C-alpha positions in Angstrom: -90.1 -121.4 -44.8 -91.1 -124.9 -43.7 -87.7 -126.5 -43.9 -84.9 -124.0 -44.1 -81.7 -125.0 -45.6 -78.4 -124.3 -43.8 -74.8 -123.7 -45.0 -72.3 -124.1 -42.3 -69.0 -122.2 -43.0 -65.7 -123.4 -41.3 -62.3 -122.1 -41.9 -59.3 -124.1 -40.6 -55.7 -123.4 -40.1 -53.2 -126.0 -38.7 -56.0 -128.1 -37.0 -56.4 -131.1 -39.3 -57.5 -133.3 -36.4 -59.5 -130.9 -34.4 -61.6 -129.7 -37.3 -62.9 -133.3 -37.6 -64.7 -132.8 -34.4 -66.5 -129.8 -35.8 -67.4 -131.8 -39.0 -68.7 -134.7 -36.8 -71.0 -132.3 -34.9 -72.5 -131.2 -38.2 -73.2 -134.8 -39.3 -74.8 -135.5 -35.9 -77.5 -132.9 -36.3 -81.1 -133.7 -35.7 -81.9 -131.6 -38.7 -80.2 -133.0 -41.9 -81.0 -130.1 -44.3 -77.4 -128.8 -44.3 -74.3 -128.5 -46.3 -70.8 -127.9 -44.7 -68.2 -125.8 -46.4 -64.6 -126.2 -45.0 -61.9 -123.8 -46.2 -58.4 -125.2 -45.5 -56.2 -122.0 -45.1 -53.1 -124.1 -44.7 -50.6 -125.5 -47.1 -48.3 -127.2 -44.5 -50.6 -129.6 -42.5 -52.1 -132.8 -43.9 -55.9 -132.7 -44.1 -56.0 -136.1 -45.9 -58.7 -137.5 -43.5 -60.9 -134.5 -44.2 -60.5 -134.9 -47.9 -61.2 -138.6 -47.7 -64.4 -137.8 -45.8 -65.6 -135.3 -48.3 -65.1 -137.8 -51.2 -67.9 -140.1 -50.2 -70.0 -137.5 -48.3 -71.4 -135.1 -50.9 -72.8 -132.7 -48.2 -69.2 -131.9 -47.0 -67.3 -129.6 -49.3 -63.6 -128.9 -48.9 -61.9 -125.9 -50.5 -58.1 -125.6 -50.3 -56.4 -122.2 -50.5 -53.3 -122.0 -52.5 -51.7 -119.9 -49.9 -52.5 -118.6 -46.4 -55.2 -116.0 -47.0 -56.5 -115.5 -43.5 -59.8 -116.4 -41.9 -61.7 -113.4 -43.3 -60.8 -114.0 -47.0 -61.4 -117.7 -46.5 -64.9 -117.1 -45.2 -65.5 -114.7 -48.1 -64.6 -117.5 -50.5 -67.6 -119.5 -49.3 -69.8 -116.5 -49.4 -68.9 -115.9 -53.0 -69.5 -119.6 -53.8 -73.0 -119.5 -52.2 -73.8 -116.3 -54.2 -72.8 -118.1 -57.4 -75.1 -121.0 -56.4 -78.0 -118.6 -55.7 -78.2 -120.1 -52.2 -81.5 -118.9 -50.4 -81.1 -120.6 -47.0 -79.3 -119.6 -43.9 -75.6 -119.4 -43.1 -73.9 -120.4 -39.8 -70.2 -119.7 -38.9 -68.5 -122.5 -37.0 -64.9 -122.2 -35.8 -62.6 -125.2 -36.3 -62.1 -125.7 -32.6 -65.8 -125.5 -31.7 -68.7 -127.8 -32.4 -72.5 -127.6 -32.9 -74.9 -128.6 -30.2 -76.9 -131.6 -31.5 -80.1 -129.6 -31.6 -78.5 -126.4 -33.1 -80.0 -126.6 -36.6 -83.4 -127.9 -35.4 -83.6 -125.1 -32.9 -82.7 -122.4 -35.5 -85.3 -124.0 -37.8 -88.0 -123.7 -35.2 -87.1 -120.1 -34.5 -87.1 -119.3 -38.3 -90.6 -120.8 -38.7 -91.8 -118.8 -35.8 -90.1 -115.5 -37.0 -90.1 -115.7 -40.7 -89.2 -112.0 -41.1 -86.1 -112.2 -38.8 -83.0 -112.4 -40.9 -80.5 -112.7 -38.1 -80.6 -115.1 -35.3 -78.2 -115.6 -32.4 -77.8 -118.3 -29.7 -75.2 -119.1 -27.1 -71.7 -120.5 -27.2 -71.0 -122.6 -24.1 -68.0 -123.9 -22.4 -68.0 -127.8 -22.5 -66.2 -128.2 -19.2 -68.2 -125.7 -17.1 -71.4 -125.5 -19.2 -71.3 -121.8 -18.7 -72.1 -119.5 -21.6 -69.6 -117.2 -23.2 -72.6 -115.2 -24.4 -73.9 -112.4 -22.0 -77.1 -110.5 -22.5 -77.6 -107.6 -20.1 -80.1 -105.6 -22.2 -83.2 -107.3 -20.9 -84.3 -107.6 -24.5 -84.3 -110.3 -27.2 -84.0 -107.9 -30.0 -80.4 -106.6 -30.0 -78.8 -103.9 -32.1 -75.2 -104.8 -32.7 -73.5 -101.4 -33.1 -74.8 -100.0 -29.7 -75.7 -103.0 -27.6 -72.6 -105.1 -28.6 -70.0 -102.7 -29.9 -70.5 -99.4 -28.0 -72.1 -100.0 -24.7 -71.2 -103.7 -24.2 -74.7 -104.6 -22.9 -74.4 -107.8 -25.0 -71.0 -109.4 -25.2 -69.0 -112.6 -25.6 -68.8 -115.3 -28.3 -72.1 -116.4 -29.8 -73.6 -118.5 -32.6 -74.8 -116.5 -35.5 -77.3 -117.6 -38.2 -78.1 -115.3 -41.1 -80.6 -115.3 -43.9 -78.2 -115.3 -46.8 -80.4 -113.7 -49.4 -80.6 -110.6 -47.2 -76.8 -110.4 -46.6 -75.4 -111.9 -49.8 -73.5 -108.8 -50.9 -71.7 -108.4 -47.5 -68.2 -109.7 -46.9 -65.7 -109.8 -44.0 -63.0 -107.1 -44.1 -60.3 -107.8 -46.7 -57.8 -105.2 -45.5 -57.5 -107.4 -42.3 -56.3 -111.0 -42.5 -57.8 -112.2 -39.3 -60.2 -111.1 -36.5 -62.2 -107.8 -36.5 -65.4 -109.7 -37.3 -67.3 -106.8 -35.7 -66.9 -104.9 -38.9 -68.8 -107.6 -40.8 -71.5 -107.7 -38.2 -71.9 -104.0 -38.2 -72.5 -104.1 -42.0 -75.1 -106.8 -41.3 -76.8 -104.6 -38.7 -76.9 -101.7 -41.1 -78.5 -103.9 -43.7 -81.0 -106.0 -41.7 -81.3 -104.3 -38.3 -81.5 -106.1 -35.1 -80.8 -109.8 -34.3 -83.1 -112.0 -32.3 -81.4 -113.6 -29.3 -82.5 -117.0 -28.2 -81.0 -118.1 -24.8 -80.1 -121.6 -25.7 -76.9 -123.4 -26.7 -75.9 -123.3 -30.4 -72.2 -124.2 -30.1 -69.8 -125.6 -27.6 -66.1 -124.9 -27.0 -63.3 -126.2 -24.9 -62.2 -122.7 -24.2 -59.5 -120.6 -25.8 -56.6 -122.6 -27.3 -53.1 -121.7 -25.9 -51.9 -120.9 -29.5 -54.6 -118.3 -29.8 -53.5 -116.3 -26.9 -50.5 -114.1 -26.1 -49.1 -112.9 -22.8 -47.4 -110.0 -24.6 -49.4 -106.8 -24.6 -49.4 -105.2 -28.0 -47.2 -102.3 -28.4 -48.5 -98.9 -29.3 -47.0 -99.2 -32.8 -48.9 -102.6 -33.3 -52.2 -101.0 -32.0 -51.9 -98.0 -34.3 -51.0 -100.2 -37.3 -54.1 -102.4 -36.6 -56.2 -99.2 -36.2 -55.0 -97.9 -39.5 -56.2 -101.1 -41.2 -59.6 -100.8 -39.5 -59.9 -97.2 -40.6 -59.1 -98.2 -44.2 -61.9 -100.7 -44.0 -64.3 -98.1 -42.6 -63.5 -95.9 -45.5 -63.8 -98.7 -48.0 -67.3 -99.5 -46.8 -68.2 -96.0 -45.7 -71.9 -96.3 -46.8 -72.4 -99.1 -44.4 -69.9 -98.3 -41.6 -69.8 -94.6 -41.3 -72.4 -94.4 -38.5 -72.3 -92.6 -35.2 -72.0 -95.8 -33.1 -69.2 -97.2 -35.3 -67.2 -94.0 -35.5 -67.6 -93.4 -31.8 -66.4 -96.9 -31.0 -63.4 -96.4 -33.3 -62.4 -93.1 -31.7 -62.5 -94.6 -28.2 -60.5 -97.6 -29.5 -57.7 -95.2 -30.8 -57.7 -93.3 -27.5 -57.4 -96.5 -25.6 -54.3 -97.4 -27.7 -52.6 -94.5 -25.9 -53.9 -95.2 -22.5 -51.3 -97.7 -21.4 
């Protein structure tokens, strides 16, 4: 693929101003072969500036949820839309409080041209203040298997920038029994479908760090942990053909045990 097309997917909730920085980073890309899809999962905040921007910039597409659906269902909404459009390029997930490095798309495009058979590419997410990477690779390899290297043995960990060839993962979706988080379930289905991902040690996205409203000082109770594990188990059963593997089940068992180890 000489000039791959990119679809950047952003879901936003109560960050009408902050998401504009994410949008601006996409517009500032050296590679201009992109479309940005922003799903507004918020009926209370005013996203008027974002809507005005999308009205005269056809590469920016805004979708408004009628109610708060959660990050997972919101991302799935774009994946459904891309399937309907028979999109054949690559998808990138961008959080509404992060932004793309100016060379993100051009770097991914170069890697795609050099590795045309690789369906899953990963680069770093860095802290803007310290320049340190949130992405840690202790495997000594560039080909990483998500269920074992990331999930089970933690030889590759931390936030990262993911780029996926959509035609190879177009049937996969984020877990719908869970409103937010547990993205590992989606990436395990990707690994089952396409195998390993290629890690490139450069910066794909930047972050200010974790927002205060995204953290809690209260340790989840046993009841909360078990309730969340029940939702995860339901999702594993729902996608059993993709998720019932030895690494995934082993990880889940240890996760349940850890809930009691308090």
